[in-house]
N, C-alpha and C positions, 0 to 999 in steps of 0.2 A: 752608399757605393753596391751597386748591383754585382749577385754572384752569378756565374754562368757554369753550365758544365762543360767540362774541357773539350775542345774540339778533337776531331779525328786523329788519330796517331798517326805517326810515319815509322817504316820499316828500317831496320838496320841488320847488319850481318852480326850473326851470332854462330858460336860452337860451342857453347857450355850452359849447363842448367841454370836458370834462373828464378827466383819466384816473383808472383806478379806484385807490384806495389813497390818495387825497389828503386831507389834513385841509382841510374846507371850512367857510364860514360864509355867512350870508346878506346880501346887498348890494342895497340897493333892490328886496328882496323876490324876488332870483334867488341861487342857489348861485354862488359863487366860492371860488378858493384862498385859503386864510388864509396871512397873513403870519406871520413868525417870533414877532411880538410878540402874535399873535391868541389868544384863547380860543375854539377851533373849536366850530360846532355839533357836529361828528363826523367821521366818515372816509366817503368816497365808496366805497359798495359795490361800482359797476361802471363801467366806461368809459362817458361820457355824449358822445354826438353834438350838433353845434351846432342840429340840428333837432329834439331832444328837448325836450320840455315840462316833464318831472318826471325826477327822479333819485332813486334809493335812497340814503340816509344811515344809517350805523349810528351810533346815540347812545352817548354816554359810558356805560360800565357797569364799575364796579370789579372787578377780578379776572377781567375776560374777555379772551380775545385776540382779535385783529384783523388784518388784512393792511394794512401802511401803506408806501407809498412812501420810500425812503430818498433823501437827496440826496448820498452819498457812502458809501464803505465803511464799514461798520460790523461789529464783531467780536460773535461770539454771546455772548449774555449781557452785553453791554455797557448801561450805561444809555443811554438814548436823550432827547433833547429836541426842542422845535418848532424848525424850520428854516423858510426861506424857500420861496414858491411851494407851499404844501401839505404839505411834505414833513418828514421827520425826519431828525437827525444825532446824533452822539455828542458834537458840540461842546457844552458846556455853556451853556444859555441858560435862565435863569430855574430854576423848580423840575423836578426830573426827571419826565418825562411818561410813561416806561415802561421795560420791559426788552427788548431783541430775543432774542427765543428761537431765533432763527437768524441767521446773517450773511448781511450785504448785499455784493454784490461791486462795487457803485458806483452812482453816479447812475441813478436809475430802478428801482433793484433793488425788487421787493415782498417784504417780510419779515412775519413774524408777530411781533406785538409783545404782551406782556402789560401791559395799560393798567393804571397806578396813580391811584387817587383822590388828592385835594389831601392829605388827612389821612395818606397814605403816606409823607409826607417826614418822615422820622424825623431829630430832633437827632443830629448826630454830636457825641460829647464826645472830643476827642484832647488828650492830655498831651504838651506839647513840653518835652524837657529838652536840646535844641539849636536853635540859629537854623534858622528854617525859611521858605520862601517858599510861601504859602498860593496854592492854585489856585482860578480863577474857581468851580469847581465847589464848593468847601468854603465858598463864601460865600453860601450860601443856607440860613440855618437852623442852621449848625453852631455848636459850642462849643469853644473854645481854651482850656487853661488851661497854667500852668506847674508843674503838681504835679511834685515829683521832681527840679526843676531845682537844680544846685549854684552856678549863676552866672547871670550876665545873660543873659535870652532875647531876640532880636529876631524878631518875626514880621512878614514883609514882605507886604504886601497886594497883590492883583493889581490891574488897572487897575478904578477905582471906576465899575461899570454900574448905571444906577438899577433898585433892586429887590434888589440883594444886600444881604444883613444876617448879622449874625454876633455872637456874644456871647465876652467874654474875661473870664479871671479869673487873678489872681495867685494862684498856689497853693504857693508858697515864699517866704522873707523874701528875697528877689532882685529885681532889678529885672525887670520885663516891659516890652519897649519894642514898639509896634503902629507900623509904620513904612510910610506910603502909598508907592504906586507913583511913582516919578518925581518930578515936581514937584506931584502932587496933594496936597490938604489934609486934614486932620481938625479938627473943631470941638473946641474946649475944653470938656469938660463942664459946668464951672462958669459959663461966660458965651454958650456956643452960637456965639463968634464963630470963624470959620475961623482955625486957625494959620497959620505961616509956610508957604509952599512946601516940599513934602518933609522936613517937621520930624516926627519922631515923637512918639507920645503915651506916656506912661510912669508907671508906679507900682510899689511895691516892698512893700508890706504884703500878707501872706498874707489871701484873702478880699476883696481889692477887685476890684470888677467894672465893667465897661463894655459897653454894647450898641451897635453901628455900624451905619448904615443910609446906603444912598445914594438919595437922593431927586433929587439933579442929580449929572450925570456929571462925575467927577472930583473929587468932594466927599464927604466922610463926614460924617454927623452924629450926635450922641449922642442916644439914644432911652432912657436910663436908665444910672445909675451909683452905684456905692457906693465910699466913700474918696476919694483924692485923687488926681486925675490932672493931671500937668503936661505942657507941651510942651517938646520937645528946645530947648536954648538956642542 
């Protein structure tokens, strides 16, 4: 995959001071820093003064690199995600935003980042042969199986955040348990009704599958399944 220097920026109206390297969006017709949940317009190309009337923004371009402001220390080649105040961080937040081509020493550091398009989010398939606690970063399009398991496998989910989604497959004639975080709940595939607080979902026939999506914080809904999945008694 080739990496190109980002193309020439475009200008947009501005009426407030903003630092170079921030992710920005338009609000009431003027540029502002994007929050962690925002799909930004682009990245600010230069520092903007309050008296300036326009600012240069580099628009999204797959496989190009650009300089972005970090909110905390980031290791070189780490995956980066959207963060508050128009910055980026290594803390998972939705789909991966890019790859840090150099390290960030801390908050306010400007680093070169390889921007990734939405379709670069590749489904990771992981076979579990022992109990595992899944991380937040693993809950954005990954697939988890119990292929090769010799006994019951329990996969513990991270706290359910809106937008998380993952698929699971029983890969051996052994029980696969999907355990919610703490007292969170998983809906029953057959009815859609949330199970009891903290109770796992389970199946044990090779080939059974289920897809979990969080559309309400603290709850997992089923958006497709095969086989028979039941709740912990």
